C-alpha positions in Angstrom: -4.7 24.9 15.7 -4.2 21.9 13.4 -5.8 23.7 10.4 -3.5 26.9 11.0 -0.3 24.3 10.9 -1.3 22.7 7.7 -2.1 26.2 6.1 1.3 27.6 6.9 3.0 24.4 5.5 0.7 24.8 2.4 1.7 28.4 1.9 5.3 27.4 2.1 4.7 24.7 -0.5 2.7 27.2 -2.9 5.9 29.5 -2.5 8.1 27.1 -3.4 5.9 26.1 -6.6 6.0 29.9 -7.7 9.8 30.0 -7.3 10.3 26.7 -9.0 8.0 27.5 -11.9 9.5 31.1 -12.2 6.1 32.6 -12.3 4.1 34.8 -10.0 1.0 33.1 -8.4 -2.3 34.2 -9.9 -4.4 36.4 -7.6 -6.8 33.4 -7.4 -4.2 31.0 -6.4 -5.4 28.8 -3.7 -4.3 25.8 -1.4 -6.2 23.1 0.2 -5.0 20.8 2.7 -6.2 17.5 4.2 -5.2 15.2 7.1 -6.0 11.7 7.9 -5.4 8.7 10.1 -5.9 5.0 9.8 -5.7 1.7 11.8 -5.1 -1.7 10.3 -5.3 -4.9 11.9 -4.1 -8.2 9.7 -4.6 -11.7 11.1 -2.8 -14.3 9.1 -5.0 -17.5 10.0 -2.9 -20.1 7.8 0.3 -19.8 6.0 3.0 -22.4 5.1 5.7 -19.6 4.7 8.9 -20.5 6.1 11.6 -17.9 7.0 15.3 -18.3 5.7 16.6 -18.7 9.1 14.3 -21.8 9.9 12.9 -23.3 6.7 11.6 -26.4 8.3 9.3 -24.4 10.4 6.3 -23.6 8.0 3.4 -23.0 10.5 5.1 -20.1 12.4 2.8 -17.5 10.9 -0.4 -19.1 11.8 -2.6 -17.0 13.8 -0.1 -14.0 13.7 -1.2 -10.6 13.8 0.1 -7.3 12.4 -0.7 -3.8 13.1 -0.2 -0.5 11.2 -1.2 3.0 12.6 -0.9 5.8 9.9 -1.4 9.5 9.6 -1.3 11.2 6.2 -0.9 14.9 5.3 -2.1 16.2 1.8 -1.4 19.5 0.3 -2.9 20.9 -3.2 -1.8 24.1 -4.4 -3.2 26.1 -7.6 -0.3 28.4 -8.5 -1.9 29.6 -12.0 -5.1 28.5 -13.5 -3.5 25.7 -15.3 -0.7 24.8 -13.0 -1.1 22.8 -9.8 1.0 20.9 -7.4 0.2 18.0 -5.0 2.1 16.7 -2.1 1.4 13.7 0.0 3.4 12.4 3.1 2.9 9.3 5.2 4.0 8.5 8.8 3.3 5.2 10.6 3.9 3.1 13.5 3.8 -0.6 12.7 4.1 -3.9 14.4 5.3 -6.5 11.7 7.3 -9.6 11.0 10.8 -9.8 12.3 14.0 -10.0 10.3 14.0 -13.4 8.1 17.1 -14.8 9.7 16.0 -13.7 13.2 15.3 -16.6 15.6 12.7 -14.3 17.3 9.3 -14.9 16.0 7.6 -12.0 17.8 6.5 -8.9 15.8 8.6 -5.9 15.7 8.0 -2.2 16.2 9.0 0.0 13.3 8.3 3.8 12.7 8.9 5.3 9.4 7.8 8.5 7.2 8.1 8.8 3.7 6.7 10.8 0.8 3.7 9.1 -1.2 3.4 11.7 -3.8 4.9 14.8 -5.3 3.9 16.1 -8.6 3.0 19.1 -10.8 0.2 19.2 -13.4 -0.3 21.4 -16.2 -3.5 21.7 -18.3 -3.1 22.5 -21.9 -6.1 24.6 -23.7 -8.8 25.6 -21.5 -8.7 24.9 -17.8 -12.2 23.7 -17.5 -11.9 21.5 -20.3 -8.2 20.9 -21.4 -7.1 19.2 -24.5 -4.3 17.3 -22.6 -2.9 17.2 -19.1 0.9 16.8 -18.2 2.0 15.5 -14.9 5.5 15.2 -13.9 7.0 13.7 -10.8 5.9 10.9 -8.3 2.2 10.5 -8.8 -0.4 7.9 -8.3 -2.5 6.2 -11.3 -5.7 4.0 -11.2 -7.1 2.7 -14.3 -9.1 -0.1 -12.5 -11.0 1.7 -9.5 -13.1 -1.6 -9.2 -10.0 -3.5 -8.2 -9.8 -4.3 -4.3 -7.2 -6.9 -4.1 -6.3 -8.6 -7.6 -5.7 -7.2 -11.0 -4.3 -3.9 -12.1 -1.6 -5.9 -14.0 -0.1 -3.4 -16.3 1.8 -1.2 -13.4 1.6 -3.9 -10.6 3.8 -6.7 -12.3 7.2 -7.7 -13.6 8.7 -9.9 -16.4 11.2 -12.5 -16.4 10.5 -14.0 -14.1 7.0 -12.7 -14.1 5.2 -11.5 -10.8 2.0 -9.9 -9.7 1.0 -7.8 -6.6 -2.2 -7.5 -4.6 -3.9 -4.3 -3.4 -6.1 -1.9 -4.9 -5.8 -0.5 -8.4 -3.7 2.3 -7.4 0.0 2.4 -8.5 2.6 4.8 -7.7 4.7 5.8 -10.5 7.6 8.2 -11.0 8.1 10.0 -14.1 6.0 11.7 -16.9 2.1 11.2 -17.8 0.5 12.7 -21.0 -3.4 12.4 -20.8 -5.8 13.3 -23.5 -9.2 12.5 -25.0 -9.6 12.0 -28.7 -12.4 11.4 -29.6 -14.3 12.6 -26.3 -15.2 8.9 -25.2 -11.6 7.5 -25.5 -8.8 8.4 -23.0 -5.3 8.2 -24.1 -2.5 7.8 -21.4 1.3 7.9 -22.4 3.8 7.3 -19.8 7.4 7.4 -19.3 8.6 6.2 -16.0 11.4 4.9 -14.1 11.5 1.7 -11.8 12.0 3.0 -8.3 10.6 0.0 -6.3 12.3 -3.4 -7.6 15.8 -4.0 -8.2 17.4 -3.1 -10.6 16.1 0.2 -9.9 16.3 3.5 -12.5 15.4 1.4 -15.6 13.0 3.3 -17.8 9.6 2.1 -19.3 7.4 3.4 -22.0 3.6 2.8 -21.6 0.4 3.5 -23.5 -3.0 2.8 -22.3 -6.5 3.5 -24.2 -9.7 3.6 -22.1 -13.0 3.3 -24.0 -16.3 4.3 -22.1 -14.9 5.4 -18.7 -18.1 5.9 -16.4 -20.4 4.2 -19.2 -22.3 0.9 -19.1 -19.4 -0.8 -20.7 -15.7 0.1 -20.2 -12.8 -1.4 -22.4 -9.1 -0.8 -21.6 -6.2 -1.8 -23.7 -2.4 -1.2 -22.8 1.0 -2.1 -23.4 4.3 -1.4 -21.5 7.8 -1.8 -23.0 9.2 -2.7 -19.4 12.6 -1.7 -18.7 12.9 -0.4 -22.3 16.1 1.7 -21.5 18.7 0.1 -19.2 20.4 2.2 -16.5 24.2 1.1 -15.4 22.5 -0.4 -12.1 20.1 -2.3 -14.3 22.9 -3.5 -16.5 25.3 -4.4 -13.7 22.6 -6.4 -11.9 21.8 -8.2 -15.2 25.4 -8.8 -16.0 26.8 -8.8 -12.4 28.6 -12.2 -13.1 30.5 -11.1 -16.0 34.4 -10.5 -16.0 35.1 -8.7 -19.3 33.6 -11.0 -21.8 33.7 -14.1 -19.5 30.9 -15.4 -17.3 31.9 -17.3 -14.0 30.8 -20.6 -14.7 29.5 -21.2 -11.1 26.9 -18.1 -11.8 26.0 -18.9 -15.2 22.7 -20.1 -14.3 21.7 -16.6 -13.0 21.5 -15.0 -16.4 21.4 -17.8 -18.9 20.3 -21.1 -19.9 22.8 -23.7 -21.5 21.6 -26.7 -23.2 23.4 -29.0 -25.6 26.1 -26.4 -26.1 23.5 -23.4 -26.8 23.4 -20.5 -24.4 20.3 -18.6 -24.1 20.7 -15.0 -22.6 17.9 -13.6 -20.5 17.0 -10.2 -19.8 14.6 -8.5 -17.5 13.2 -6.2 -20.3 10.0 -7.3 -21.9 6.8 -6.2 -23.3 3.8 -6.4 -21.2 -0.1 -6.5 -22.7 -3.1 -5.6 -20.9 -6.7 -6.0 -21.6 -9.6 -5.2 -19.2 -13.4 -4.7 -19.2 -16.0 -3.5 -16.7 -19.9 -4.0 -17.2 -22.0 -1.7 -15.0 -25.1 -3.7 -15.0 -26.6 -1.2 -12.6 -26.7 1.3 -15.5 -29.1 -1.1 -17.4 -31.2 -2.1 -14.7 -31.6 1.3 -13.2 -33.1 0.5 -9.9 -33.2 3.2 -7.2 -32.7 0.4 -4.7 -29.3 -0.4 -6.0 -26.2 1.2 -4.7 -23.6 3.3 -6.9 -21.2 0.1 -6.9 -23.6 -2.7 -7.2 -23.7 -5.2 -10.1 -20.4 -4.2 -11.6 -18.4 -7.0 -13.5 -15.0 -6.7 -14.2 -12.2 -8.8 -15.7 -8.4 -8.5 -16.6 -5.8 -10.4 -18.2 -2.1 -9.5 -19.1 0.8 -11.3 -21.0 3.9 -10.6 -18.8 6.5 -10.7 -21.4 5.3 -11.4 -25.1 8.8 -13.2 -25.9 9.3 -16.9 -25.2 13.0 -17.9 -24.2 14.4 -21.5 -24.2 14.5 -22.7 -20.6 12.2 -21.0 -18.3 10.1 -18.9 -20.4 8.9 -21.5 -23.3 5.2 -21.4 -22.4 3.4 -17.9 -22.9 0.3 -19.1 -21.2 2.5 -19.6 -18.0 3.1 -15.8 -18.1 -0.8 -14.6 -18.4 -2.5 -13.7 -15.0 -6.5 -13.5 -15.4 -8.7 -12.2 -12.8 -12.3 -11.6 -12.8 -14.4 -9.5 -10.0 -18.2 -8.9 -9.1 -19.9 -6.4 -6.9 -22.4 -8.3 -5.0 -25.6 -5.8 -4.5 -26.1 -4.8 -1.1 -28.9 -2.1 -1.7 -27.3 0.6 0.3 -26.3 -1.5 3.2 -22.7 -1.3 2.0 -20.9 0.9 -0.5 -19.0 -2.1 -1.9 -19.1 -5.9 -1.4 -16.6 -7.4 -4.0 -15.9 -10.9 -4.6 -12.6 -11.5 -6.8 -10.8 -14.5 -8.3 -7.4 -14.9 -10.2 -5.8 -17.7 -12.0 -2.1 -17.3 -12.6 -0.3 -20.4 -13.9 3.5 -19.5 -13.5 5.5 -22.5 -12.2 7.9 -20.5 -10.3 7.9 -18.2 -7.1 5.7 -15.2 -7.4 8.5 -12.8 -5.9 10.4 -10.0 -7.7 14.0 -11.2 -7.0 15.9 -8.6 -4.9 19.0 -8.9 -6.7 17.8 -8.2 -10.2 18.4 -11.7 -11.9 16.4 -12.4 -14.7 15.8 -15.9 -13.9 13.7 -17.7 -11.2 16.6 -19.7 -10.0 15.3 -20.5 -6.4 13.0 -23.3 -5.6 10.3 -23.5 -2.8 11.9 -26.8 -1.6 15.1 -26.8 0.6 18.1 -28.7 0.6 18.6 -30.7 3.8 20.4 -33.9 5.3 19.8 -36.3 8.1 22.0 -36.5 11.1 20.8 -38.9 13.9 17.2 -38.6 12.5 17.3 -34.7 12.8 16.9 -32.5 9.6 19.8 -30.3 9.1 19.6 -27.3 6.8 22.2 -24.8 5.5 21.0 -21.6 7.0 23.1 -19.3 4.7 21.5 -21.1 1.5 18.6 -23.3 2.2 16.6 -23.5 -0.9 17.4 -25.7 -3.9 18.7 -24.1 -7.1 16.5 -24.7 -10.2 18.9 -27.0 -12.0 16.0 -28.4 -14.0 14.1 -25.4 -14.8 11.2 -27.3 -16.6 10.4 -28.8 -13.1 9.4 -25.5 -11.8 9.9 -24.6 -8.1 8.2 -27.3 -6.4 4.6 -28.2 -5.3 3.9 -24.8 -3.7 4.5 -23.1 -7.0 1.5 -25.3 -8.5 -0.9 -24.9 -5.5 -0.7 -21.0 -5.6 -2.3 -20.8 -9.3 -5.8 -19.8 -7.8 -6.3 -16.8 -5.8 -9.3 -15.4 -4.2 -10.8 -12.3 -2.1 -13.8 -10.9 -0.5 -14.1 -7.2 0.2 -16.6 -4.9 2.0 -16.5 -1.2 2.5 -18.7 1.4 4.2 -18.3 5.3 4.2 -19.9 7.3 6.9 -20.5 11.0 6.5 -17.8 11.2 3.7 -15.1 11.0 6.4 -15.0 7.7 8.1 -14.5 4.5 6.3 -14.6 0.9 7.5 -13.3 -1.7 5.3 -12.7 -5.4 5.8 -11.0 -8.1 3.7 -11.0 -11.8 3.8 -8.4 -13.1 1.1 -6.0 -15.7 0.0 -4.2 -13.3 -2.3 -0.6 -12.3 -2.8 0.0 -11.1 0.8 3.2 -9.1 1.3 4.1 -7.3 4.4 5.6 -3.8 5.0 9.3 -3.4 5.5 11.1 -1.1 8.0 11.0 1.6 5.2 7.2 1.4 4.6 7.6 -0.5 1.3 6.3 -3.9 0.5 8.9 -6.6 0.5 9.2 -9.1 -2.4 8.3 -12.5 -0.6 4.8 -13.8 -1.0 3.4 -15.2 2.3 0.4 -17.5 1.1 0.9 -20.5 -1.3 -2.5 -22.0 -1.8 -6.3 -21.1 -1.7 -6.6 -22.6 1.6 -4.0 -20.2 3.3 -5.8 -17.1 4.2 -6.0 -13.9 6.4 -8.5 -11.3 7.2 -7.8 -7.5 7.8 -9.8 -4.6 9.2 -9.2 -1.0 8.2 -10.4 2.1 9.9 -9.9 5.4 7.9 -10.9 8.8 9.0 -10.2 12.1 7.2 -10.1 15.0 9.8 -10.9 17.9 7.6 
């Protein structure tokens, strides 16, 4: 019954693709569909994150449990020999953190559904061995399949202020992707994408990625992104939201500029990101039948989150360079993957994407307070200190969070059922009610950590 329902949906999608492309489907047009379910349990063992509604309580997340039950439907349709379409939907029930300002500390229940992919792909040249592939729409891309928690910086980071995200290497991009191989051993990827997750949205970015030796003993990647190269009206308004004509409101000047000795430095969220990555597959050198496919892989990645220095916040380029290294420990077939990863990112500011789109990290980890009858009183509307001395950073937590680590284990049974577990002190963020990750990081030192268990089953 479920298979019949999915096939009906798939045929509808196939017909829509044919109408959209204004061509008749080939006689060998085909549809494939899959459904999957997953259960994820997260236990935050230790965290000093404090909510805006009660910034003096920095242990409320200790021993906190989060749960997510998800279902997926994936439909792939071949309209013609060279034209394909992919659609992916996600629906989930989750028990996650309450609103920041809520006095309630218990998990809240949300149900959401959204689209996780919708794109067309066209192959130039022979379909079996195309000279190039063009993808248009909302699509996943992963240049770092070994990444389990840390890395994949080119598409999972931001500039001014710099921030990095956690998760596997897959990024979801909206725009155009042109891929080719010239010569055969070098992959070339060109992207023109729009920002759809981090405010200000709809800014356009141009990226290029070269990958040498994919699947070989040594793989080397190098990439560059002209991040927010073209600003939209929304981006321009967020950047200059404090302007009235050509005059800046004096009480908001620090949100877009740095003034010292009468000189004003204007900041911009646009920037150039550079990335370099290497993966050494020692297994291909040893060639032992006892080793698993993913055993003995050593990989590392570094990035520059904005090559331009600015007076004030961004004077030291080394504060904008995250560096990670990972290694797949051999398990001799017991597990598919047992990965250990570590990261250093020496930014003195919060590792958060400002939801208001400001190009400066103006908020500290430390909060403003006063004592009244020996009781700490905090302004609940605006509790955190503004960074008046930008070179002082965002407090001790911003110094303690430079080192990150993660341990990942995974096993797939009969190609349909996957069990994975993670123990980590990474850039943990939780899902919002719309199913996207919020901007606030929840862990601030290597001693703050959580564990996570995930069960995944593909139905057919």
